[in-house]
C-alpha positions in Angstrom: -1.2 254.3 128.0 -1.6 251.3 125.7 -1.8 251.6 121.9 -5.6 251.4 121.9 -6.1 254.0 124.7 -6.9 257.5 123.7 -8.1 260.7 125.3 -10.6 261.2 122.5 -14.2 260.1 123.3 -15.9 258.3 120.4 -18.0 258.8 118.4 -16.7 262.3 117.7 -16.4 264.9 114.9 -12.7 265.3 114.3 -10.9 267.7 111.9 -7.8 266.5 110.0 -5.6 268.9 108.2 -4.2 267.7 104.8 -1.7 269.9 103.1 -0.2 269.5 99.6 0.3 270.9 96.2 -2.6 272.9 94.8 -4.8 271.3 92.2 -8.1 269.3 91.9 -6.3 265.9 92.0 -5.7 266.1 95.8 -9.2 267.1 96.6 -10.6 264.4 94.4 -8.3 261.9 96.1 -9.4 263.1 99.6 -13.1 262.6 98.6 -12.3 259.1 97.2 -10.5 258.2 100.5 -13.5 259.4 102.5 -15.9 257.4 100.3 -13.8 254.3 100.6 -13.8 254.6 104.4 -17.6 255.2 104.4 -17.8 253.5 107.8 -16.3 256.7 109.3 -19.4 258.6 108.5 -20.0 261.4 106.0 -17.7 264.4 106.0 -19.2 267.2 107.9 -17.1 269.6 106.0 -14.1 270.0 103.6 -12.7 273.5 103.9 -9.9 274.7 101.7 -7.3 277.4 102.2 -4.6 278.3 99.6 -1.1 279.3 100.5 -0.1 282.9 99.9 1.5 282.0 96.6 -1.2 279.6 95.5 1.3 276.7 95.1 -0.1 274.8 98.1 -3.5 274.1 99.4 -4.6 273.2 103.0 -7.7 271.1 103.4 -9.5 270.7 106.8 -11.5 267.5 106.6 -14.0 267.0 109.4 -15.6 263.6 109.7 -17.4 261.6 112.4 -15.3 258.7 113.7 -16.5 255.9 115.9 -13.2 254.5 117.0 -9.5 255.1 117.1 -9.0 252.5 114.4 -11.3 254.5 112.0 -9.4 257.7 112.8 -6.0 256.1 112.3 -7.2 254.5 109.0 -8.3 257.9 107.7 -4.9 259.4 108.6 -3.2 256.6 106.8 -5.4 257.0 103.7 -4.6 260.7 103.6 -0.9 260.3 104.0 -0.8 257.8 101.1 -2.2 260.4 98.6 0.4 261.5 96.0 1.1 265.2 96.4 0.2 265.3 100.0 3.1 266.7 102.1 1.6 266.9 105.6 -1.3 265.4 107.5 -2.1 266.8 111.0 
């Protein structure tokens, strides 16, 4: 499979998990990243789930993507946010 091939059929609604420290800064940064990449469509949903201790927050961000390039760009935008530990 080449770098541009994928098993995902586009356009599609795709959830990305973003996990990091709890606090409004990360959610605001996620919303800014989505707005900056407006070509990916509007977020269908941003769900949050705190860790048992409340120290961390998991965000499930579902957007509509039209290509692998758009999906990869959103992953990159989320991983570059300060305080984000994992993007799945």
